[in-house]
C-alpha positions as CSV (number, residue, x, y, z in Angstrom):
1,X,-40.8,-35.0,9.0
2,X,-43.5,-33.8,6.6
3,X,-43.8,-31.0,4.2
4,X,-46.1,-28.9,2.0
5,X,-45.3,-27.3,-1.3
6,X,-47.2,-24.5,-3.1
7,X,-46.0,-23.9,-6.7
8,X,-46.4,-20.9,-9.0
9,X,-48.0,-18.6,-6.4
10,X,-48.2,-15.0,-7.8
11,X,-45.9,-13.5,-5.1
12,X,-42.5,-11.9,-5.2
13,X,-39.9,-14.3,-3.8
14,X,-37.9,-11.5,-2.3
15,X,-40.8,-10.2,-0.2
16,X,-41.9,-13.8,0.7
17,X,-38.4,-14.7,2.0
18,X,-38.6,-12.0,4.6
19,X,-41.6,-13.6,6.1
20,X,-40.4,-17.2,5.7
21,X,-37.2,-16.4,7.5
22,X,-39.2,-15.1,10.5
23,X,-40.8,-18.5,11.2
24,X,-37.9,-20.9,10.7
25,X,-37.2,-22.8,13.9
26,X,-40.4,-21.7,15.7
27,X,-43.0,-23.9,17.2
28,X,-45.7,-24.4,14.6
29,X,-48.5,-23.0,16.8
30,X,-46.5,-19.8,17.5
31,X,-45.5,-19.5,13.8
32,X,-49.2,-19.8,12.8
33,X,-50.2,-17.2,15.4
34,X,-47.5,-14.8,14.2
35,X,-48.4,-15.2,10.5
36,X,-52.1,-14.7,11.2
37,X,-51.5,-11.1,12.4
38,X,-48.9,-10.0,9.8
39,X,-50.4,-7.6,7.2
40,X,-48.5,-9.0,4.2
41,X,-49.9,-11.0,1.4
42,X,-47.0,-13.4,1.8
43,X,-47.9,-14.1,5.4
44,X,-51.4,-15.2,4.4
45,X,-50.0,-17.6,1.7
46,X,-47.3,-19.0,4.0
47,X,-49.9,-19.5,6.8
48,X,-51.9,-21.8,4.5
49,X,-48.8,-23.8,3.4
50,X,-47.7,-24.2,7.1
51,X,-51.1,-25.3,8.1
52,X,-51.0,-27.9,5.3
53,X,-47.6,-29.1,6.4
54,X,-48.9,-29.6,10.0
55,X,-52.0,-31.4,8.7
56,X,-49.8,-33.7,6.6
57,X,-47.7,-34.6,9.6
58,X,-50.7,-35.7,11.6
59,X,-49.2,-33.9,14.6
60,X,-50.8,-31.3,16.9
61,X,-49.4,-27.8,16.2
62,X,-48.1,-27.6,19.7
63,X,-45.8,-30.6,19.1
64,X,-44.5,-29.6,15.7
65,X,-41.6,-27.4,14.9
66,X,-40.9,-25.6,11.6
67,X,-37.7,-27.2,10.4
68,X,-37.4,-25.0,7.2
69,X,-39.4,-22.5,5.2
70,X,-38.0,-22.0,1.8
71,X,-39.1,-19.6,-1.0
72,X,-37.7,-20.3,-4.5
73,X,-38.0,-18.2,-7.6
74,X,-40.4,-19.5,-10.2
75,X,-41.2,-18.4,-13.7
76,X,-41.8,-14.6,-14.4
77,X,-44.9,-13.6,-16.2
78,X,-43.8,-10.9,-18.7
79,X,-46.2,-8.3,-19.9
80,X,-45.8,-4.9,-21.6
81,X,-47.4,-1.5,-21.0
82,X,-47.6,1.1,-23.8
83,X,-45.6,4.2,-23.5
84,X,-45.2,7.5,-25.4
85,X,-44.2,7.6,-29.0
86,X,-45.0,4.0,-29.8
87,X,-42.7,2.5,-27.3
88,X,-43.4,-0.2,-24.7
89,X,-41.9,-1.0,-21.3
90,X,-41.9,-4.4,-19.6
91,X,-43.9,-5.4,-16.6
92,X,-42.5,-8.3,-14.6
93,X,-44.9,-10.4,-12.5
94,X,-42.8,-12.8,-10.5
95,X,-44.0,-16.1,-9.1
96,X,-42.7,-18.3,-6.3
97,X,-42.5,-21.8,-5.0
98,X,-43.0,-22.1,-1.2
99,X,-41.8,-25.2,0.7
100,X,-42.4,-25.6,4.4
101,X,-41.1,-28.6,6.4
102,X,-42.2,-29.5,9.9
103,X,-41.0,-32.2,12.3
104,X,-41.8,-33.5,15.7
105,X,-40.3,-31.4,18.5
106,X,-37.1,-33.0,19.8
107,X,-36.6,-35.0,16.6
108,X,-33.4,-34.7,14.6
């Protein structure tokens, strides 16, 4: 089993989890093909992490299976925007940690 980890990517973990849950348990080649044609920003980022995990394993994408794809919450960048009458409201810019693990097909 091998893995790839991307930390502090400027991406909402809630939105990224929707994409990560789609590829869990799939063949790595099918998962890469599915991610390539999804229109989301999260799909592009997870595609690169999955490709890195397959490269780290040294396996062909046909023979690798996505064991797990996990998206964890990271630090939130806090900014403010000015509002009327001297007030300010917060802007939250969430970040994520993305972990993808692949293993050889048929391995436990």
